[in-house]
C-alpha positions as CSV (number, residue, x, y, z in Angstrom):
1,M,-42.9,-44.0,21.3
2,K,-39.3,-44.2,23.8
3,N,-37.4,-45.3,20.8
4,F,-38.7,-42.1,19.1
5,T,-37.7,-39.7,22.0
6,H,-34.5,-41.0,21.6
7,I,-34.0,-40.4,18.1
8,I,-35.1,-36.9,18.6
9,I,-32.8,-36.3,21.6
10,A,-30.1,-37.7,19.5
11,F,-30.8,-35.5,16.2
12,C,-31.1,-32.5,18.6
13,L,-27.3,-33.5,20.1
14,I,-26.2,-33.3,16.4
15,V,-27.8,-30.2,15.5
16,C,-26.5,-28.3,18.3
17,S,-23.1,-29.9,18.5
18,C,-22.8,-28.4,15.0
19,G,-23.1,-25.0,16.1
20,K,-23.6,-21.8,14.9
21,N,-20.3,-21.2,13.1
22,E,-19.6,-25.0,12.1
23,Q,-20.6,-27.2,9.5
24,P,-20.1,-31.0,9.4
25,N,-16.8,-32.0,7.5
26,E,-15.7,-28.2,7.2
27,F,-12.5,-27.5,6.1
28,V,-10.1,-26.8,8.8
29,V,-7.8,-23.6,8.3
30,T,-4.1,-24.0,9.4
31,P,-2.7,-20.7,10.5
32,L,1.2,-20.0,9.3
33,D,3.4,-17.8,10.5
34,S,4.8,-15.6,7.7
35,K,8.3,-16.1,6.3
36,S,10.7,-13.7,5.1
37,V,11.6,-13.6,1.3
38,V,15.2,-14.2,0.6
39,K,16.7,-11.2,-1.1
40,T,20.6,-11.4,-2.5
41,N,20.4,-7.5,-3.0
42,A,20.0,-6.0,0.7
43,T,18.5,-2.4,-0.7
44,K,15.7,-2.0,1.8
45,L,12.9,-1.1,-0.8
46,Y,9.8,0.3,0.6
47,V,6.8,1.2,-2.1
48,H,4.5,4.8,-1.6
49,Y,1.0,3.9,-1.2
50,M,-2.4,5.7,-1.6
51,A,-5.4,4.8,0.4
52,W,-7.5,6.9,-1.2
53,F,-9.3,4.7,-3.9
54,E,-13.3,4.3,-3.4
55,T,-16.2,2.5,-5.2
56,P,-19.8,2.9,-5.0
57,E,-20.3,0.3,-2.5
58,T,-17.8,2.3,0.0
59,N,-18.6,5.3,-0.5
60,N,-22.4,6.0,-0.7
61,G,-22.9,5.2,-4.2
62,Q,-20.8,7.0,-5.2
63,W,-17.0,6.7,-6.9
64,G,-14.7,8.4,-5.0
65,W,-13.2,11.5,-6.4
66,H,-9.7,9.6,-7.7
67,W,-11.2,7.7,-10.0
68,K,-13.5,10.0,-11.9
69,M,-11.7,13.5,-11.0
70,A,-14.3,16.0,-12.1
71,N,-14.7,14.9,-15.5
72,K,-15.2,10.8,-15.8
73,N,-17.9,8.2,-14.8
74,P,-16.2,5.0,-14.0
75,D,-20.1,3.8,-14.5
76,N,-19.9,4.3,-18.3
77,I,-18.3,1.2,-20.0
78,V,-15.8,2.7,-22.8
79,N,-14.1,-0.7,-24.9
80,G,-15.1,-3.0,-22.2
81,R,-13.6,-0.8,-19.3
82,R,-15.0,1.6,-17.0
83,D,-14.2,5.1,-17.8
84,I,-11.3,6.6,-15.2
85,A,-9.1,9.2,-14.6
86,A,-6.3,7.2,-15.9
87,W,-4.4,6.8,-18.7
88,Y,-3.4,3.2,-17.4
89,Y,-6.0,1.0,-16.1
90,P,-5.4,-1.6,-13.2
91,L,-5.6,-5.6,-14.1
92,I,-8.0,-6.2,-11.6
93,E,-10.5,-3.0,-12.3
94,P,-10.8,0.2,-10.1
95,Y,-11.0,-0.9,-6.6
96,A,-11.9,0.2,-3.0
97,S,-8.3,0.5,-0.8
98,G,-10.3,-0.6,2.2
99,D,-11.6,-3.9,0.5
100,P,-9.4,-7.3,2.1
101,N,-9.7,-8.5,-0.9
102,V,-7.9,-6.0,-2.3
103,L,-5.0,-5.4,0.6
104,E,-4.6,-9.2,0.2
105,Y,-3.4,-9.2,-3.4
106,H,-1.4,-6.0,-3.1
107,L,0.4,-7.1,0.1
108,L,1.2,-10.7,-1.4
109,L,2.4,-9.3,-4.8
110,M,4.7,-6.8,-2.7
111,K,6.2,-9.5,-0.6
112,Y,6.8,-11.4,-3.8
113,A,8.0,-9.0,-5.8
114,G,10.9,-8.2,-3.3
115,I,9.4,-5.1,-1.7
116,D,10.1,-5.0,2.1
117,G,7.3,-2.7,3.0
118,V,4.6,0.1,2.6
119,L,5.0,3.9,3.1
120,V,1.4,5.4,2.7
121,D,0.4,8.7,1.9
122,W,-1.5,9.8,5.2
123,Y,-3.6,12.9,5.9
124,G,-4.2,12.7,9.6
125,L,-7.3,13.0,11.6
126,Q,-9.1,15.8,10.2
127,Q,-12.9,15.5,9.1
128,K,-13.3,17.0,5.9
129,N,-13.5,15.8,2.2
130,D,-12.0,12.6,2.2
131,L,-9.6,12.6,4.7
132,P,-11.6,10.6,7.5
133,Q,-12.0,7.5,4.7
134,I,-7.9,7.9,4.0
135,A,-7.7,7.1,7.7
136,K,-10.1,4.5,7.7
137,N,-8.5,2.6,4.9
138,T,-4.9,3.3,6.6
139,D,-6.0,1.6,9.9
140,A,-7.2,-1.4,7.5
141,L,-4.0,-1.7,5.4
142,F,-2.2,-1.4,8.9
143,K,-4.1,-4.4,10.4
144,A,-3.7,-6.3,7.2
145,I,-0.1,-6.1,7.2
146,E,0.4,-7.6,10.3
147,K,0.3,-11.2,8.9
148,T,2.1,-10.5,5.7
149,G,5.9,-10.2,7.1
150,L,5.9,-6.8,5.4
151,E,6.8,-3.0,6.9
152,F,4.9,-0.1,7.8
153,G,5.3,3.3,7.7
154,I,3.9,6.7,7.2
155,V,4.7,10.1,4.9
156,Y,2.8,12.6,6.8
157,E,0.9,15.1,4.3
158,D,0.6,18.8,6.1
159,R,-0.7,20.3,2.9
160,F,-4.5,20.3,4.3
161,L,-4.0,21.6,7.4
162,E,-5.7,25.2,7.8
163,G,-6.6,27.7,10.3
164,T,-4.2,29.5,12.4
165,K,-1.1,28.6,12.7
166,T,-1.6,27.7,16.2
167,A,-4.6,25.1,15.0
168,M,-2.5,23.6,12.4
169,I,-0.1,22.8,15.1
170,S,-2.5,21.6,17.3
171,Q,-4.2,19.6,14.6
172,A,-0.5,18.1,13.7
173,K,0.0,17.8,17.4
174,T,-3.2,15.3,17.5
175,D,-1.8,13.4,14.4
176,M,1.5,12.6,15.5
177,Q,-0.1,11.4,19.0
178,Y,-2.2,9.1,17.1
179,L,0.8,7.4,15.1
180,Q,2.7,7.0,18.7
181,N,0.2,5.8,20.3
182,T,-1.8,3.5,17.2
183,Y,1.1,2.8,14.7
184,F,4.7,3.4,15.7
185,K,4.6,0.7,18.8
186,K,4.0,-2.1,16.6
187,P,7.2,-4.3,15.7
188,Y,6.5,-4.5,12.1
189,Y,6.3,-0.8,11.9
190,A,9.3,0.8,9.8
191,K,12.5,1.9,11.8
192,R,15.4,3.6,10.6
193,G,18.5,4.2,13.1
194,G,16.3,2.2,15.5
195,K,13.4,5.1,15.3
196,P,10.3,5.0,14.2
197,L,10.2,6.1,10.0
198,L,8.4,9.0,9.2
199,L,8.4,10.6,6.3
200,I,6.7,13.8,5.1
201,F,5.5,14.8,1.9
202,G,7.1,18.6,2.1
203,P,6.5,20.1,4.9
204,A,4.3,21.9,2.9
205,T,2.4,24.5,4.9
206,L,4.4,24.3,8.2
207,Q,7.7,25.7,7.0
208,D,9.3,26.8,10.1
209,K,11.4,24.6,11.7
210,G,10.2,26.3,15.2
211,D,6.9,24.3,14.2
212,W,8.6,21.2,13.9
213,E,10.2,21.3,17.2
214,N,6.9,22.5,18.7
215,I,5.5,19.5,16.8
216,F,7.5,17.0,18.2
217,G,7.3,17.9,21.7
218,V,4.7,15.2,22.2
219,F,7.1,12.3,21.2
220,A,9.5,11.1,24.2
221,D,11.6,9.9,21.5
222,P,11.4,11.7,18.2
223,P,11.1,9.3,15.1
224,A,13.5,9.3,11.9
225,F,11.8,11.9,10.2
226,Y,12.5,12.8,6.8
227,T,11.6,15.8,4.6
228,L,10.8,15.9,0.5
229,N,14.2,16.7,-1.2
230,D,15.1,20.2,-1.2
231,H,12.7,20.7,2.3
232,F,15.6,19.8,4.7
233,H,15.9,23.2,5.6
234,T,12.0,23.7,6.6
235,A,12.8,21.3,9.4
236,S,16.1,21.0,10.4
237,T,16.5,20.4,13.7
238,S,14.0,18.0,13.6
239,A,15.1,16.2,10.3
240,S,17.2,13.2,9.9
241,G,17.4,14.0,5.9
242,E,15.0,13.6,2.7
243,Y,14.0,11.4,0.6
244,L,14.1,11.6,-3.4
245,W,10.9,12.3,-5.1
246,V,9.7,12.3,-9.1
247,N,12.3,14.3,-10.8
248,A,11.2,15.3,-14.5
249,K,14.9,16.6,-15.8
250,N,17.4,14.7,-14.1
251,P,17.1,12.5,-11.3
252,E,20.7,12.8,-10.8
253,E,20.1,16.2,-9.4
254,N,18.0,15.0,-6.4
255,Y,21.3,12.6,-5.4
256,A,23.4,15.7,-5.3
257,R,21.5,16.3,-2.0
258,A,22.5,13.4,-0.3
259,K,25.7,15.0,0.3
260,E,24.0,18.2,1.8
261,V,22.1,16.4,4.4
262,P,22.7,13.8,7.3
263,D,21.3,11.0,5.3
264,F,19.1,10.2,2.0
265,I,16.8,7.7,1.0
266,G,16.5,7.4,-2.9
267,G,13.8,6.7,-5.0
268,A,12.8,4.9,-8.5
269,Y,9.6,5.6,-10.7
270,P,8.7,4.1,-13.7
271,G,7.6,7.1,-15.7
272,F,5.1,9.8,-15.2
273,R,1.8,10.8,-17.0
274,D,-0.8,12.9,-15.0
275,Y,-4.2,12.8,-16.0
276,Y,-5.3,16.1,-14.0
277,A,-6.2,18.2,-17.3
278,E,-8.4,15.7,-18.9
279,G,-10.2,14.7,-15.6
280,G,-10.9,18.3,-14.4
281,G,-8.4,18.0,-11.6
282,G,-5.8,20.3,-12.0
283,N,-3.2,21.5,-14.9
284,H,-1.1,19.2,-16.4
285,L,2.5,19.2,-14.6
286,F,4.4,17.1,-17.2
287,D,5.4,13.4,-18.6
288,I,8.2,11.3,-18.2
289,D,8.5,8.3,-21.0
290,Y,8.2,5.1,-19.2
291,E,10.6,3.5,-21.9
292,N,8.9,0.1,-21.6
293,G,10.2,-0.2,-18.1
294,T,14.0,0.5,-18.5
295,L,13.6,4.2,-16.9
296,F,12.3,2.0,-13.6
297,K,15.2,-0.7,-14.2
298,N,17.7,2.4,-14.5
299,L,16.8,4.2,-11.8
300,L,16.7,1.5,-9.5
301,N,20.2,0.7,-10.6
302,L,21.1,4.3,-10.0
303,G,20.2,4.2,-6.5
304,K,22.7,1.3,-5.7
305,T,25.2,3.0,-7.8
306,K,24.7,6.3,-5.6
307,G,25.2,4.2,-2.2
308,M,22.0,4.4,-1.2
309,D,20.8,1.6,1.6
310,C,17.1,2.4,0.9
311,L,14.6,3.4,-1.9
312,Q,11.1,4.4,-1.9
313,L,9.4,2.8,-5.2
314,I,7.3,5.7,-6.3
315,T,4.6,4.6,-6.2
316,W,2.7,1.7,-6.2
317,N,-1.2,2.9,-7.6
318,D,-1.1,6.8,-8.0
319,F,-3.1,6.4,-11.1
320,G,-3.9,9.9,-11.3
321,E,-0.1,10.8,-11.8
322,G,0.5,7.4,-13.7
323,T,3.4,6.3,-11.5
324,M,2.1,2.9,-10.5
325,I,3.9,0.1,-10.6
326,E,1.1,-2.5,-9.4
327,P,-0.2,-4.4,-12.4
328,T,-2.2,-2.8,-15.2
329,V,-3.8,-4.2,-18.1
330,E,-1.1,-2.1,-20.4
331,F,2.0,-2.8,-18.5
332,E,0.9,-6.6,-16.9
333,Y,3.7,-7.1,-14.3
334,R,6.4,-5.6,-16.1
335,F,7.3,-3.4,-13.0
336,L,7.3,-5.9,-10.3
337,T,9.2,-8.6,-12.3
338,L,12.1,-5.9,-12.9
339,N,12.0,-5.6,-9.1
340,Q,12.2,-9.3,-8.9
341,Q,15.6,-9.3,-10.8
342,F,16.8,-6.1,-8.6
343,A,15.9,-7.4,-5.4
344,G,17.4,-11.0,-6.2
345,V,14.4,-12.7,-4.9
346,A,13.9,-16.6,-6.7
347,Y,10.0,-15.4,-7.5
348,T,8.8,-14.6,-11.1
349,E,6.0,-13.8,-12.6
350,N,4.5,-16.8,-12.4
351,E,4.0,-16.5,-8.7
352,L,2.5,-13.0,-9.2
353,K,-0.1,-14.8,-11.7
354,S,-1.2,-17.0,-9.0
355,I,-1.5,-14.1,-6.4
356,K,-4.1,-12.8,-9.1
357,R,-5.5,-16.2,-9.5
358,L,-6.3,-16.1,-5.3
359,Y,-8.1,-12.3,-6.1
360,D,-10.3,-13.4,-9.1
361,L,-11.5,-16.6,-6.7
362,R,-12.0,-14.3,-3.4
363,K,-14.5,-12.4,-5.9
364,E,-15.6,-15.1,-7.7
365,Y,-17.0,-17.2,-4.5
366,T,-17.5,-14.1,-2.4
367,G,-19.9,-14.9,0.5
368,K,-19.4,-19.0,-0.2
369,R,-17.8,-19.7,3.3
370,E,-16.5,-23.1,2.5
371,T,-14.4,-21.9,-0.4
372,N,-13.5,-19.1,1.3
373,R,-11.9,-21.1,3.8
374,K,-10.0,-22.9,1.5
375,L,-9.1,-19.9,0.2
376,D,-7.7,-18.6,3.0
377,Q,-5.3,-21.3,3.8
378,A,-3.8,-20.3,0.6
379,F,-3.2,-17.0,1.7
380,Y,-1.3,-18.6,4.9
381,Y,0.9,-20.8,2.2
382,F,1.7,-17.6,0.4
383,V,3.0,-15.9,3.4
384,S,5.0,-18.9,4.5
385,L,6.4,-19.0,1.5
386,Q,4.8,-22.2,0.0
387,P,3.4,-20.7,-3.3
388,E,3.1,-24.4,-5.0
389,K,1.0,-25.8,-2.1
390,A,-1.2,-22.2,-2.6
391,S,-1.9,-22.9,-6.0
392,D,-2.5,-26.5,-5.3
393,I,-5.3,-26.1,-3.3
394,M,-6.8,-22.9,-5.5
395,S,-6.8,-25.8,-8.4
396,E,-8.9,-27.8,-6.5
397,I,-11.5,-25.4,-6.3
398,N,-13.2,-25.3,-9.4
399,K,-13.0,-29.2,-9.9
């Protein structure tokens, strides 16, 4: 009886020692610090990012507007693909912007493509339409980016401010205060001239320079504020300069503005083919031929030729306007490999495909604790610029 009691006690000690969050022989993850990708081209490269995509799992059983607009139903499968409101199809299928696996995939691709940071299209804190979800997804991206070694910035949208001018200014002040308290103080927030970099897609609603002087009164030290090209005059006393956007006629026309404003941020886009008319989301705007990647390559080089030390890539994932450079079924990794060549990084499509493999394994082994710990380690190998080790650990999973 005494020996039996000892056995029971020993067994209990073993069970307790395992603990709720530990398992015998559990794979131990070793966190690794991120390392900066070496670039032979010093041009700063930021990419414009949309955080507005939702799936039924994240949107109360409904697809978000940006995948379906008014006329499409992504639940329908057409020729093996979901019927989305876009001419081009994401390589990882339509996704939710707040999905941590999607964020990991996007950020690692950016890193290995030679992109320095992300500029997120942000609508502030208003509680209407899908704006709260966009704000939530932006916060998720902001947290995810910390471990990658990339920078983060905001492109503010004032077009949905409404009410009296007093009400709009008040909301804008609330939004600016949030940026100052939440984002600007982080070491990985993007800076220009030593100040936090803040772009605005316009101004579109508040176009009196006195309004922006009032709004920026919330800052002890105002940010480096850049308006859309041809909009500097609407915020001239508060603005540091302008940035280039898509020009359907002649992008060189936009660079003429560089001589008229204190500072100018260039840009490059792969093409343009919006889905608004077909998707019931508005009128068709225009088309710009992708030239099988040649347009993007030429615009990158044009920015450098024009003396730009900073370019915004337009965009990572605006599928509704067809300006996405993230991998798609149609273009695959073409735009990212062109960016690798322009940035002068040592990586190729091989590393990009390996990152896609990490995403696929995350999806395949959802909920499998031990496997995902190994995939966590693969992530740390990627951010610390050890892609071979990341590939090795992933290759062991399906053996």
